[in-house]
C-alpha positions as CSV (number, residue, x, y, z in Angstrom):
1,M,0.0,0.0,0.0
2,I,2.8,2.4,0.9
3,R,4.5,1.7,-2.5
4,S,1.2,2.4,-4.4
5,L,0.8,5.7,-2.6
6,V,4.4,6.8,-3.4
7,L,4.0,5.8,-7.0
8,E,0.9,8.0,-7.1
9,G,3.0,10.9,-5.9
10,A,2.8,10.8,-2.1
11,Q,5.8,12.5,-0.5
12,I,4.7,11.8,3.1
13,V,2.6,9.0,4.4
14,F,0.6,9.3,7.6
15,V,-0.3,6.0,9.4
16,P,-2.6,6.1,12.4
17,A,-2.0,3.0,14.4
18,A,-2.1,1.7,18.0
19,F,0.6,-0.9,18.7
20,N,0.4,-2.5,22.1
21,M,3.0,-3.0,24.7
22,T,4.3,-6.2,23.1
23,T,4.4,-5.2,19.4
24,G,5.2,-1.5,20.0
25,P,8.7,-1.9,21.6
26,A,9.5,-4.8,19.2
27,H,8.3,-3.4,15.9
28,W,7.0,0.2,15.8
29,E,10.2,2.0,15.0
30,T,11.6,-0.7,12.8
31,L,8.5,-0.9,10.6
32,F,8.4,2.9,10.0
33,K,12.1,3.1,9.3
34,A,11.8,0.2,6.8
35,R,8.8,1.6,5.0
36,A,10.5,5.0,4.8
37,L,13.7,3.5,3.4
38,D,12.2,1.0,0.9
39,N,9.8,3.6,-0.5
40,Q,12.1,6.7,-0.1
41,V,9.3,8.7,1.6
42,Y,8.7,10.5,4.8
43,M,6.6,8.4,7.2
44,A,4.6,9.7,10.1
45,G,3.3,7.1,12.7
46,I,0.5,8.5,14.7
47,S,-0.3,6.7,17.9
48,P,-2.6,7.3,20.8
49,A,-0.9,8.1,24.1
50,R,-0.5,5.4,26.6
51,T,-3.2,5.1,29.3
52,A,-2.6,2.4,31.8
53,D,-6.2,2.6,33.1
54,G,-7.8,2.2,29.6
55,V,-9.2,-0.8,27.9
56,Y,-6.3,-0.9,25.5
57,T,-2.7,0.1,26.5
58,A,-1.1,1.7,23.4
59,Y,2.7,1.9,23.1
60,G,2.6,5.6,22.1
61,H,5.8,7.0,20.6
62,S,4.4,8.8,17.5
63,L,7.3,9.4,15.2
64,I,8.5,10.8,11.9
65,T,11.0,9.1,9.7
66,N,12.9,10.5,6.7
67,P,13.4,8.9,3.3
68,W,16.8,7.5,4.4
69,G,15.0,5.5,7.1
70,Q,16.1,7.7,10.1
71,V,13.8,8.7,12.9
72,I,13.9,12.5,12.9
73,R,11.3,13.1,15.6
74,E,9.7,10.9,18.2
75,A,7.3,11.4,21.1
76,N,7.3,9.5,24.2
77,E,4.4,7.5,25.5
78,E,2.5,10.5,26.9
79,Q,0.1,12.8,25.1
80,E,2.3,15.0,22.9
81,I,2.2,16.8,19.6
82,I,5.4,16.5,17.5
83,Y,6.4,18.8,14.7
84,E,9.1,18.6,12.1
85,D,10.1,20.5,9.0
86,I,9.8,18.2,6.0
87,D,12.4,18.9,3.3
88,L,11.0,17.6,0.0
89,D,14.2,18.6,-1.8
90,Y,16.0,16.1,0.5
91,E,13.5,13.4,-0.5
92,N,14.2,14.1,-4.2
93,K,18.0,14.0,-3.5
94,V,17.7,10.6,-1.8
95,R,15.6,9.3,-4.7
96,E,18.2,10.5,-7.2
97,E,21.2,9.2,-5.3
98,L,19.7,5.8,-4.7
99,P,17.2,5.3,-7.5
100,L,15.2,2.4,-6.0
101,L,11.9,3.6,-7.4
102,K,13.3,3.9,-11.0
103,H,14.2,0.2,-11.3
104,M,10.9,-1.5,-11.0
105,K,7.7,-2.2,-12.8
106,P,4.9,0.2,-11.5
107,E,2.2,-1.8,-13.2
108,I,2.8,-4.5,-10.5
109,Y,1.7,-2.0,-7.8
110,I,-0.9,0.2,-9.5
111,N,-4.2,-1.2,-10.8
112,K,-5.8,1.2,-13.3
């Protein structure tokens, strides 16, 4: 799905999700870094804050990753709004220097 969005022109992908206290520490950051890197796109993972007295205990840790797969901003588990300047020129630079998206068959990913 992320690849399809990027091929359609997305330059940042927002993913609202609520990983729990098992999958969050194990996978949250790794998955966003990987999707950013393999699709050369900014990714924003938006999670609810952790509430221990709720029905579901979310991991929290909303984050933003850059097209090189680096976390450039991350919240903790508490309620917090994070901000980051997004440099679309940097995204284009990454795509030119490592042309992953040029060496593929888009017809595999996009149904028209």
